[in-house]
FILONU-968309 format. One record per residue: x, y, z of N, C-alpha, C in turn. Coordinates in steps of 0.02 Angstrom, whole numbers, padded with zeros to 5 digits, always signed. Example, Ala and Ser with C-alpha at 12.3 -4.5 7.8 and 13.67 -1.06 7.14 Angstrom:
REM FILONU-968309
+00660-00284+00390+00615-00225+00390+00660-00165+00390 +00642-00112+00354+00684-00053+00357+00645+00002+00394 
REM end
This chain:
REM FILONU-968309
+13067+06399+06558+13039+06355+06499+13013+06443+06463 +13015+06424+06382+12990+06475+06355+12932+06455+06331 +12878+06505+06350+12821+06507+06324+12817+06499+06255 +12759+06430+06249+12736+06430+06164+12681+06458+06136 +12673+06477+06093+12602+06519+06060+12583+06476+06013 +12518+06457+06033+12483+06420+05991+12461+06448+05922 +12475+06414+05879+12452+06460+05808+12378+06465+05805 +12359+06522+05777+12284+06565+05759+12268+06497+05706 +12217+06518+05710+12155+06479+05673+12130+06518+05608 +12086+06501+05569+12060+06571+05527+12004+06583+05542 +11964+06524+05600+11883+06555+05629+11926+06592+05684 +11967+06602+05735+11996+06640+05779+12009+06725+05754 +12020+06721+05688+12064+06771+05671+11996+06810+05623 +11953+06755+05618+11886+06802+05587+11838+06837+05633 +11833+06788+05696+11776+06802+05724+11802+06864+05792 +11881+06871+05777+11904+06927+05835+11862+07001+05838 +11833+07000+05897+11798+07081+05914+11814+07119+05945 +11828+07191+05906+11855+07252+05934+11861+07259+06011 +11894+07271+06048+11872+07300+06121+11889+07375+06132 +11874+07390+06194+11892+07444+06215+11957+07479+06195 +12001+07451+06188+12059+07477+06171+12100+07434+06126 +12157+07437+06097+12204+07398+06051+12186+07328+06082 +12196+07264+06050+12206+07222+06068+12225+07160+06013 +12264+07131+06038+12289+07062+05975+12302+06988+06013 +12309+06978+05943+12306+06895+05934+12367+06877+05907 +12400+06831+05941+12466+06806+05932+12463+06744+05889 +12521+06755+05824+12508+06675+05801+12579+06642+05808 +12633+06674+05838+12683+06658+05841+12751+06666+05794 +12817+06682+05800+12871+06691+05766+12872+06766+05758 +12834+06797+05782+12835+06885+05779+12778+06903+05741 +12723+06854+05718+12669+06876+05674+12617+06878+05731 +12571+06934+05740+12520+06959+05777+12468+06991+05720 +12397+06981+05764+12357+07031+05711+12316+07087+05770 +12338+07138+05751+12313+07208+05796+12240+07222+05770 +12200+07224+05835+12145+07237+05822+12119+07312+05858 +12106+07359+05802+12090+07443+05824+12020+07424+05866 +12010+07450+05911+11944+07485+05944+11889+07506+05876 +11893+07527+05794+11851+07545+05752+11847+07464+05706 +11872+07416+05717+11854+07355+05707+11906+07340+05632 +11972+07378+05637+12022+07364+05597+12062+07329+05621 +12080+07266+05565+12112+07213+05583+12194+07223+05547 +12243+07222+05585+12303+07227+05540+12363+07172+05553 +12381+07150+05519+12445+07097+05534+12510+07128+05529 +12542+07098+05586+12606+07152+05633+12648+07091+05627 +12715+07087+05586+12775+07064+05606+12815+07119+05645 +12830+07077+05707+12883+07118+05755+12957+07060+05757 +13022+07123+05751+13075+07089+05730+13119+07137+05776 +13159+07104+05769+13240+07149+05790+13288+07164+05719 +13310+07227+05714+13322+07256+05653+13409+07220+05666 +13431+07214+05596+13506+07192+05586+13557+07237+05612 +13596+07215+05639+13655+07236+05678+13631+07283+05744 +13584+07338+05731+13581+07369+05776+13526+07334+05831 +13506+07278+05810+13449+07261+05852+13400+07276+05896 +13377+07332+05870+13317+07387+05899+13258+07339+05857 +13228+07346+05915+13155+07303+05910+13104+07335+05879 +13082+07309+05806+13026+07367+05773+12988+07328+05728 +12924+07351+05723+12881+07323+05696+12856+07334+05602 +12846+07292+05568+12814+07296+05503+12759+07282+05476 +12708+07332+05460+12647+07305+05445+12625+07274+05370 +12587+07216+05384+12610+07172+05323+12518+07169+05278 +12489+07198+05317+12413+07214+05261+12369+07214+05331 +12317+07232+05296+12245+07219+05316+12203+07146+05296 +12178+07140+05367+12126+07068+05350+12046+07089+05340 +12022+07065+05304+12049+07005+05275+12078+07004+05196 +12104+07064+05183+12129+07066+05119+12194+07023+05121 +12223+07032+05162+12291+06986+05194+12252+06917+05235 +12238+06855+05208+12228+06812+05254+12286+06781+05295 +12279+06762+05331+12298+06706+05384+12371+06675+05326 +12347+06639+05301+12412+06601+05258+12443+06642+05214 +12417+06690+05192+12462+06777+05156+12523+06783+05200 +12476+06810+05258+12525+06849+05330+12582+06798+05330 +12567+06744+05351+12620+06684+05353+12671+06669+05314 +12648+06691+05236+12710+06698+05189+12729+06760+05197 +12697+06805+05198+12735+06870+05214+12807+06858+05275 +12769+06824+05330+12831+06835+05385+12874+06778+05359 +12879+06739+05331+12910+06680+05304+12990+06727+05262 +12939+06780+05211+13007+06824+05171+13027+06857+05204 +12976+06868+05269+13037+06941+05293+13096+06889+05343 +13078+06856+05370+13125+06813+05403+13192+06788+05362 +13156+06781+05299+13216+06763+05254+13273+06813+05239 +13253+06882+05244+13277+06939+05220+13327+06936+05300 +13300+06937+05354+13331+06951+05409+13389+06910+05421 +13375+06839+05394+13440+06786+05387+13501+06813+05339 +13471+06860+05290+13541+06877+05246+13531+06961+05286 +13528+06989+05341+13531+07035+05352+13520+07099+05343 +13462+07077+05290+13426+07129+05263+13353+07161+05312 +13350+07223+05321+13286+07241+05348+13233+07241+05305 +13176+07201+05339+13108+07178+05291+13076+07252+05281 +13086+07311+05330+13054+07389+05321+13069+07411+05263 +13140+07403+05271+13194+07438+05214+13168+07426+05141 +13167+07371+05152+13175+07315+05072+13096+07342+05039 +13044+07338+05099+12984+07348+05066+12986+07415+05046 +13020+07480+05068+13001+07548+05072+13034+07548+05007 +13093+07505+04969+13143+07518+04925+13093+07508+04865 +13065+07435+04882+13024+07394+04832+12965+07450+04802 +12934+07495+04864+12876+07511+04855+12897+07586+04805 +12957+07613+04821+12980+07666+04775+13008+07649+04708 +13035+07569+04706+13036+07583+04648+12985+07568+04608 +12939+07539+04636+12874+07524+04598+12848+07601+04577 +12854+07634+04615+12822+07697+04602+12859+07750+04558 +12919+07747+04535+12950+07770+04475+12945+07721+04415 +12933+07665+04441+12928+07627+04387+12885+07636+04335 +12812+07672+04381+12759+07702+04344+12739+07770+04304 +12795+07796+04362+12783+07869+04356+12831+07868+04295 +12889+07851+04292+12932+07854+04218+12925+07809+04172 +12867+07828+04125+12854+07799+04084+12882+07837+04014 +12883+07791+03961+12915+07814+03905+12880+07904+03887 +12822+07900+03892+12780+07965+03873+12806+08039+03935 +12826+07999+04006+12819+08061+04027+12918+08059+04030 +12959+08003+04025+13033+08032+04012+13049+08078+03960 +13020+08047+03882+13010+08071+03823+12988+08173+03834 +12955+08178+03866+12923+08228+03872+12973+08288+03898 +13003+08245+03979+13078+08284+03989+13136+08306+03959 +13149+08244+03900+13185+08258+03878+13178+08317+03820 +13108+08315+03782+13110+08363+03721+13101+08421+03752 +13084+08443+03848+13090+08509+03854+13177+08515+03841 +13230+08475+03847+13290+08495+03851+13303+08500+03753 +13289+08463+03736+13298+08464+03652+13268+08509+03613 +13213+08544+03631+13177+08599+03599+13232+08660+03588 +13259+08663+03645+13305+08733+03663+13350+08702+03618 +13370+08659+03574+13448+08667+03553+13413+08658+03484 +13365+08656+03444+13335+08642+03380+13285+08700+03360 +13252+08710+03311+13206+08792+03280+13145+08738+03298 +13102+08807+03319+13034+08783+03318+13010+08727+03284 +13019+08738+03232+12999+08700+03166+13020+08623+03168 +13083+08637+03173+13103+08563+03188+13087+08530+03256 +13068+08566+03310+13056+08542+03383+12993+08517+03359 +12929+08554+03331+12880+08527+03315+12868+08471+03272 +12915+08444+03214+12931+08380+03191+12954+08344+03241 +12997+08354+03267+13004+08288+03324+12953+08266+03372 +12912+08292+03384+12856+08285+03421+12812+08265+03402 +12795+08279+03338+12750+08271+03326+12761+08172+03279 +12812+08174+03255+12845+08109+03238+12834+08051+03298 +12851+08054+03362+12851+08024+03407+12779+08003+03426 +12732+08081+03431+12653+08053+03456+12631+08021+03406 +12652+08022+03342+12619+07979+03281+12638+07905+03274 +12708+07895+03293+12741+07822+03270+12750+07802+03340 +12757+07820+03398+12799+07792+03430+12738+07785+03505 +12724+07836+03513+12698+07848+03585+12622+07795+03594 +12589+07809+03543+12526+07756+03544+12527+07688+03576 +12593+07655+03555+12596+07596+03575+12647+07593+03633 +12710+07617+03646+12737+07616+03696+12767+07704+03742 +12713+07730+03741+12707+07788+03785+12677+07762+03873 +12650+07704+03876+12635+07682+03932+12679+07646+03979 +12723+07620+03931+12789+07581+03957+12825+07602+04003 +12846+07564+04064+12884+07609+04095+12955+07600+04071 +12998+07664+04063+13068+07656+04030+13100+07587+04041 +13111+07562+04103+13140+07526+04118+13140+07459+04086 +13056+07462+04060+13047+07389+04015+13040+07382+03942 +13081+07441+03936+13069+07452+03842+13137+07419+03826 +13126+07359+03796+13179+07321+03771+13177+07322+03688 +13244+07330+03663+13237+07313+03602+13197+07280+03552 +13184+07226+03556+13107+07194+03516+13064+07220+03532 +13040+07276+03591+12975+07289+03597+12997+07352+03559 +13037+07391+03531+13052+07447+03523+13039+07455+03430 +13083+07381+03408+13089+07367+03363+13002+07350+03328 +12967+07309+03377+12888+07277+03347+12849+07379+03335 +12876+07404+03355+12823+07476+03370+12854+07514+03303 +12912+07490+03266+12941+07555+03224+12914+07494+03149 +12924+07443+03165+12920+07384+03100+12873+07423+03048 +12800+07434+03090+12759+07456+03026+12773+07520+02997 +12818+07574+03004+12828+07616+02962+12876+07596+02920 +12940+07545+02939+12979+07509+02896+12947+07489+02832 +12873+07447+02849+12843+07417+02788+12816+07463+02748 +12801+07503+02766+12780+07565+02736+12833+07591+02681 +12896+07581+02697+12930+07606+02657+12988+07671+02658 +12958+07689+02711+12966+07765+02731+13025+07762+02784 +13095+07738+02759+13148+07716+02790+13174+07786+02807 +13172+07829+02789+13211+07911+02828+13177+07926+02892 +13100+07889+02895+13043+07904+02952+13087+07851+03005 +13077+07802+02993+13121+07753+03044+13189+07761+03080 +13228+07786+03020+13306+07818+03022+13295+07845+03085 +13263+07905+03079+13228+07978+03141+13216+07945+03196 +13164+07897+03183+13131+07884+03274+13169+07833+03294 +13218+07792+03275+13273+07756+03306+13320+07792+03327 +13344+07877+03308+13373+07916+03322+13358+07948+03394 +13277+07964+03389+13249+07990+03438+13245+07968+03502 +13220+07883+03497+13226+07857+03540+13285+07829+03578 +13342+07815+03540+13389+07817+03578+13421+07880+03606 +13408+07944+03577+13430+08011+03637+13394+08004+03705 +13323+07975+03689+13273+07956+03757+13286+07929+03804 +13316+07861+03783+13336+07820+03818+13432+07830+03849 +13449+07879+03795+13520+07896+03850+13518+07946+03899 +13454+07982+03886+13418+08043+03937+13413+08010+03993 +13385+07971+03996+13360+07910+04053+13412+07874+04092 +13473+07866+04058+13539+07834+04068+13565+07886+04112 +13565+07950+04083+13615+08012+04117+13568+08027+04176 +13516+08015+04181+13471+08049+04250+13476+07992+04293 +13493+07943+04287+13483+07891+04335+13416+07842+04327 +13387+07830+04282+13321+07799+04273+13346+07726+04265 +13395+07716+04202+13401+07659+04202+13474+07651+04199 +13499+07588+04189+13583+07575+04210+13598+07574+04122 +13574+07561+04077+13597+07549+04011+13562+07583+03966 +13556+07575+03896+13526+07622+03824+13526+07530+03802 +13479+07507+03814+13453+07439+03768+13434+07468+03696 +13412+07514+03671+13413+07522+03596+13463+07559+03543 +13526+07533+03584+13589+07575+03564+13597+07529+03487 +13574+07472+03473+13607+07435+03380+13527+07428+03368 +13463+07465+03378+13421+07439+03340+13406+07462+03274 +13449+07497+03223+13445+07542+03178+13466+07464+03132 +13511+07406+03165+13518+07375+03131+13464+07314+03084 +13420+07343+03125+13355+07290+03111+13334+07316+03056 +13318+07368+03045+13303+07395+02977+13364+07431+02935 +13323+07411+02873+13374+07430+02782+13380+07497+02807 +13436+07536+02782+13458+07597+02775+13435+07614+02735 +13405+07703+02743+13386+07714+02680+13431+07742+02631 +13411+07753+02553+13448+07786+02532+13480+07853+02508 +13531+07873+02539+13538+07938+02520+13514+07983+02460 +13455+08021+02450+13463+08079+02411+13453+08144+02413 +13504+08177+02369+13515+08236+02365+13451+08261+02350 +13460+08329+02374+13402+08365+02375+13400+08392+02269 +13337+08374+02236+13344+08375+02173+13375+08463+02161 +13414+08459+02111+13449+08519+02086+13443+08520+02027 +13449+08589+01986+13481+08584+01930+13546+08605+01895 +13577+08611+01831+13654+08596+01833+13639+08662+01821 +13709+08702+01846+13739+08787+01838+13691+08792+01758 +13723+08749+01718+13698+08815+01637+13622+08796+01645 +13575+08777+01676+13516+08762+01690+13469+08860+01713 +13524+08897+01748+13501+08938+01773+13452+08994+01739 +13475+08997+01677+13464+09047+01634+13373+09018+01622 +13370+08949+01619+13309+08932+01599+13257+08950+01666 +13288+08927+01723+13257+08950+01790+13225+09015+01805 +13271+09071+01779+13261+09122+01781+13200+09151+01733 +13205+09135+01675+13155+09139+01621+13095+09116+01642 +13072+09049+01692+13011+08988+01684+13010+09071+01765 +13038+09080+01798+13020+09139+01853+12991+09188+01832 +13018+09211+01765+12986+09289+01747+12916+09279+01730 +12899+09215+01720+12831+09210+01680+12784+09184+01712 +12800+09148+01803+12759+09110+01827+12721+09152+01851 +12659+09081+01854+12601+09125+01883+12584+09111+01948 +12632+09149+01991+12635+09148+02059+12627+09219+02111 +12629+09213+02160+12611+09284+02216+12676+09313+02192 +12660+09384+02211+12744+09412+02195+12783+09406+02263 +12767+09396+02338+12782+09388+02389+12838+09332+02367 +12811+09275+02348+12834+09203+02334+12883+09233+02282 +12885+09271+02232+12935+09260+02181+12995+09296+02218 +12977+09354+02278+13034+09393+02308+13065+09336+02332 +13029+09287+02364+13058+09234+02416+13109+09184+02381 +13088+09162+02317+13132+09117+02302+13178+09161+02258 +13192+09212+02251+13249+09246+02222+13310+09273+02288 +13255+09289+02326+13309+09285+02393+13348+09226+02424 +13302+09182+02415+13348+09131+02444+13412+09109+02382 +13398+09113+02332+13433+09093+02267+13494+09146+02284 +13483+09202+02295+13541+09264+02306+13581+09247+02361 +13537+09229+02422+13578+09234+02467+13593+09142+02517 +13570+09106+02463+13603+09066+02490+13587+09022+02537 +13542+09042+02578+13507+09016+02662+13455+08953+02637 +13442+08921+02689+13391+08883+02677+13331+08903+02698 +13281+08861+02648+13219+08887+02652+13190+08902+02725 +13193+08870+02774+13166+08901+02831+13207+08948+02866 +13265+08968+02859+13293+09017+02878+13289+09092+02823 +13255+09071+02769+13225+09129+02722+13165+09154+02726 +13111+09118+02751+13048+09128+02778+13030+09166+02839 +13076+09186+02887+13073+09179+02942+13149+09261+02955 +13150+09280+02891+13177+09365+02890+13146+09412+02913 +13202+09451+02957+13143+09493+02986+13184+09574+02967 +13136+09615+02963+13177+09680+02947+13233+09714+03002 +13196+09706+03059+13251+09716+03111+13317+09678+03107 +13346+09637+03059+13391+09590+03074+13445+09606+03000 +13430+09673+02988+13446+09694+02916+13487+09754+02924 +13552+09748+02926+13601+09802+02932+13615+09841+02864 +13569+09899+02844+13584+09927+02790+13648+09949+02793 +13678+09986+02856+13737+10007+02842+13786+09957+02814 +13816+09921+02856+13858+09879+02838+13837+09822+02783 +13784+09838+02759+13757+09766+02693+13756+09700+02722 +13703+09705+02791+13727+09613+02816+13662+09599+02843 +13644+09544+02805+13576+09519+02852+13617+09460+02898 +13593+09481+02984+13634+09455+03032+13562+09405+03051 +13577+09356+03039+13517+09291+03093+13522+09278+03135 +13474+09276+03185+13492+09242+03259+13494+09191+03274 +13534+09152+03314+13547+09075+03320+13485+09032+03329 +13416+09071+03347+13394+09020+03351+13328+08998+03306 +13352+09041+03229+13320+09035+03155+13367+08984+03116 +13451+08985+03161+13476+08948+03105+13479+08872+03135 +13484+08821+03073+13478+08760+03083+13543+08719+03138 +13596+08753+03150+13652+08728+03187+13647+08764+03259 +13596+08838+03258+13592+08853+03317+13656+08884+03326 +13685+08933+03288+13716+08967+03282+13721+09042+03231 +13729+09083+03270+13720+09136+03235+13740+09142+03148 +13729+09170+03099+13754+09193+03030+13736+09248+03013 +13784+09265+02979+13774+09347+02945+13784+09342+02873 +13748+09363+02807+13755+09377+02756+13764+09410+02735 +13824+09419+02690+13827+09491+02656+13793+09515+02600 +13770+09577+02591+13682+09584+02566+13743+09643+02484 +13716+09588+02425+13743+09608+02374+13711+09681+02347 +13723+09717+02301+13662+09779+02275+13599+09737+02260 +13610+09679+02213+13546+09659+02182+13503+09643+02223 +13520+09614+02300+13470+09580+02361+13461+09659+02392 +13499+09705+02383+13472+09783+02434+13422+09789+02370 +13400+09788+02304+13363+09825+02268+13296+09760+02286 +13310+09714+02298+13271+09678+02318+13208+09675+02382 +13259+09684+02422+13224+09745+02492+13203+09792+02459 +13206+09839+02443+13185+09910+02416+13128+09889+02383 +13113+09848+02335+13061+09841+02301+13006+09809+02329 +13030+09757+02405+12961+09720+02440+12946+09770+02485 +12984+09831+02501+12978+09853+02556+12912+09898+02568 +12885+09906+02517+12808+09929+02516+12737+09890+02530 +12773+09827+02522+12733+09766+02536+12731+09749+02610 +12801+09741+02642+12803+09720+02709+12855+09755+02738 +12860+09815+02712+12924+09863+02781+12888+09881+02816 +12821+09881+02834+12778+09900+02898+12768+09840+02946 +12788+09781+02935+12779+09724+02966+12851+09704+02994 +12835+09654+03032+12900+09634+03064+12961+09568+03020 +12910+09528+02981+12953+09484+02930+12922+09509+02852 +12985+09514+02831+13010+09525+02756+12960+09486+02705 +12934+09415+02723+12909+09396+02678+12838+09357+02713 +12804+09417+02710+12735+09391+02770+12693+09333+02727 +12657+09307+02783+12606+09255+02747+12543+09289+02707 +12514+09243+02676+12450+09264+02630+12406+09287+02676 +12384+09225+02711+12324+09224+02753+12341+09264+02820 +12396+09271+02851+12425+09309+02899+12468+09357+02888 +12483+09416+02877+12511+09453+02864+12572+09479+02926 +12556+09450+02982+12576+09466+03035+12643+09407+03050 +12631+09351+03020+12667+09296+03023+12713+09297+02961 +12747+09249+02975+12811+09233+02907+12783+09197+02852 +12798+09186+02781+12770+09130+02729+12791+09059+02764 +12740+09025+02735+12765+08950+02756+12836+08922+02708 +12860+08860+02740+12925+08842+02726+12930+08827+02669 +12859+08777+02643+12843+08758+02590+12820+08791+02539 +12801+08843+02551+12789+08899+02502+12836+08909+02413 +12890+08912+02421+12946+08910+02365+12955+08848+02343 +12920+08778+02385+12937+08711+02351+12862+08715+02308 +12811+08746+02333+12765+08712+02286+12768+08762+02240 +12787+08818+02246+12781+08881+02181+12839+08835+02125 +12888+08821+02149+12951+08800+02100+12916+08697+02067 +12871+08688+02101+12834+08640+02064+12785+08646+02013 +12745+08704+02036+12699+08729+01985+12734+08747+01917 +12787+08777+01921+12836+08800+01862+12862+08751+01819 +12830+08693+01841+12867+08655+01817+12919+08608+01813 +12960+08601+01876+13016+08583+01908+13013+08520+01946 +12950+08497+01959+12923+08450+01991+12989+08389+01976 +13011+08357+02042+13063+08312+02025+13125+08325+02014 +13124+08391+01979+13204+08427+01961+13247+08463+02021 +13211+08501+02039+13225+08553+02080+13173+08566+02146 +13198+08577+02209+13170+08615+02254+13190+08659+02293 +13175+08723+02333+13197+08765+02343+13265+08756+02391 +13273+08707+02428+13328+08702+02465+13386+08671+02424 +13370+08644+02349+13426+08632+02279+13455+08705+02268 +13418+08748+02287+13444+08821+02257+13505+08828+02296 +13516+08811+02347+13594+08804+02384+13645+08760+02340 +13633+08697+02317+13659+08642+02291+13706+08693+02202 +13637+08720+02194+13647+08764+02122+13709+08817+02151 +13705+08853+02189+13752+08886+02207+13827+08875+02233 +13831+08811+02255+13873+08780+02274+13932+08751+02215 +13891+08727+02181+13907+08683+02119+13933+08739+02091 +13912+08811+02062+13930+08859+02022+13991+08880+02036 +13978+08898+02100+14031+08945+02136+14108+08892+02156 +14110+08827+02147+14143+08779+02148+14174+08758+02089 +14141+08770+02041+14154+08776+01968+14208+08829+01951 +14188+08886+01974+14222+08960+01951+14290+08968+02006 +14310+08917+02030+14360+08912+02072+14361+08961+02145 +14299+08976+02159+14302+09021+02228+14319+08950+02279 +14357+08976+02347+14377+08949+02385+14328+08896+02428 +14334+08844+02431+14300+08793+02467+14279+08813+02533 +14328+08827+02576+14292+08852+02640+14252+08917+02628 +14256+08962+02590+14232+09021+02592+14150+09003+02578 +14143+08958+02538+14075+08934+02501+14045+08884+02566 +14080+08863+02596+14041+08808+02657+14026+08885+02708 +14070+08926+02728+14051+08963+02766+13984+09016+02753 +13975+09011+02688+13931+09055+02649+13864+09004+02651 +13871+08945+02674+13812+08902+02657+13808+08882+02740 +13835+08912+02765+13804+08924+02844+13840+08834+02856 +13886+08790+02844+13900+08734+02862+13950+08748+02922 +13956+08697+02967+13984+08714+03042+14062+08679+03038 +14093+08730+03051+14164+08723+03034+14168+08665+03129 +14214+08613+03090+14252+08561+03160+14278+08601+03209 +14319+08639+03170+14381+08662+03213+14349+08763+03241 +14349+08732+03317+14315+08820+03326+14368+08856+03338 +14422+08851+03344+14476+08913+03336+14500+08927+03265 +14476+08871+03225+14469+08896+03148+14431+08940+03125 +14370+08921+03156+14318+08954+03138+14329+09030+03156 +14337+09028+03234+14336+09117+03260+14396+09156+03212 +14443+09127+03204+14515+09141+03173+14467+09190+03092 +14438+09131+03075+14435+09160+02986+14359+09184+02992 +14329+09222+03043+14253+09248+03036+14260+09305+02982 +14314+09376+03035+14301+09428+03006+14332+09415+02930 +14394+09364+02903+14401+09370+02859+14366+09346+02804 +14329+09265+02825+14275+09254+02765+14217+09303+02744 +14207+09354+02795+14164+09390+02790+14158+09445+02733 +14229+09452+02738+14253+09509+02679+14253+09472+02610 +14282+09419+02616+14284+09360+02552+14227+09352+02532 +14166+09323+02581+14102+09309+02558+14084+09366+02515 +14074+09427+02534+14040+09472+02526+14069+09474+02444 +14126+09481+02435+14153+09478+02359+14120+09411+02318 +14109+09371+02354+14086+09302+02298+13995+09301+02306 +13981+09327+02355+13903+09363+02349+13898+09406+02303 +13939+09442+02277+13917+09496+02237+13937+09462+02176 +13986+09419+02147+13992+09400+02090+13929+09359+02088 +13906+09299+02123+13845+09271+02137+13793+09298+02105 +13783+09350+02129+13711+09405+02112+13725+09424+02034 +13776+09449+02030+13784+09463+01956+13779+09406+01919 +13802+09356+01917+13796+09305+01895+13728+09294+01881 +13674+09286+01910+13593+09279+01941+13558+09314+01885 +13593+09376+01899+13572+09447+01852+13602+09437+01777 +13637+09414+01771+13668+09398+01699+13607+09337+01663 +13604+09297+01693+13566+09243+01688+13503+09237+01659 +13485+09323+01717+13410+09327+01687+13387+09394+01608 +13461+09405+01578+13466+09443+01540+13423+09441+01488 +13358+09470+01475+13301+09485+01421+13264+09457+01469 +13240+09433+01536+13209+09408+01564+13181+09473+01634 +13129+09483+01650+13117+09529+01698+13136+09501+01775 +13197+09538+01798+13195+09512+01873+13212+09557+01934 +13170+09536+01984+13151+09594+02035+13227+09625+02056 +13269+09574+02059+13335+09624+02094+13364+09664+02049 +13341+09674+02003+13374+09718+01959+13307+09752+01917 +13268+09764+01941+13207+09798+01907+13222+09879+01945 +13236+09864+02002+13249+09959+02023+13302+09993+01990 +13362+09959+01983+13421+09986+01953+13396+09999+01899 +13363+09961+01871+13345+09973+01787+13306+10037+01782 +13252+10046+01842+13214+10108+01837+13241+10177+01857 +13308+10141+01911+13344+10223+01914+13380+10224+01830 +13409+10190+01825+13453+10213+01734+13386+10247+01704 +13331+10201+01698+13280+10249+01663+13270+10332+01659 +13256+10352+01733+13242+10405+01761+13309+10423+01752 +13368+10438+01758+13434+10456+01781+13440+10496+01718 
REM end
């Protein structure tokens, strides 16, 4: 006849005293209270593992943190799992691991790991902008959320205040960055799917605005304004450099003397400086070489061609040219980036090959084979086009002082 175990009472459990050796009180159905000589009381559930039928123990917790009633509930849950051929200990370890991962993989921690990869794909300034936007608009409210618990409504609620201010371009970028982080979480096995794919539909689309630029026939007025502008000489060099070379403002300010190939008349911009992370070469016209010769006494002994005013060891700020153009009376009419549009429009109107113009602007050709095949040819055709463009700028400055033609003029006088 099987022995029947009498269930424990709360009084028995509470008054159980430690012995010289480990002792136990039994409640039945595999549940026992193990009492250590130190006085610690632990609830243990003894059972046979599914399939192997090997006898094993599962620690349910310490008394009095886990009461007798609590221990019986945990025993019941364990027996339910066993009825489904699930090992209670394996299940507990799995749940504990999931909980640990849940707490460790918060949005801020996942975003940090994603950013370490992202920053290698963009320029340093753009990387700074990405992380600053997350720190300012997303992480304060969502940073501590486990990545697995972030849903579309939660993300939309966090971004809505920015949308209400009317900064829709910022909203667009935040949605893009949140989606990139969630896709990273999917690809690294942290979550099964990205719940934020459609959140952009919850916000008004920003109206596409082209960078303010002037019409080709307004170039002479720009050159006249530039010639009398009350701006620092390095800033003026920078604006003319951007105008002649057709590069982006962030690429222009980071120009280094070491990147100039005087023998082949090329400016070889490294990939890390370029927006698309691809190296880019700019053919240098005679006017641009004149600019370099003219600024050499100022920065020829330094790393950057256009040194910062406060720290000459660094380069000028990307916003320097914009601020100067605004002071020249072009607020709302022209920005530094718009100089590229001015060049593009003029060259297209003059009938230059659109592909050559796009190559000069460093717009990526989606066809890899085409780009590789045409690179050398484009460089020669671009050199011809850039010479025309520089001469056009010089002619537009007729009657005004132009830095790009000043040295040539001096040579003509001295000869």
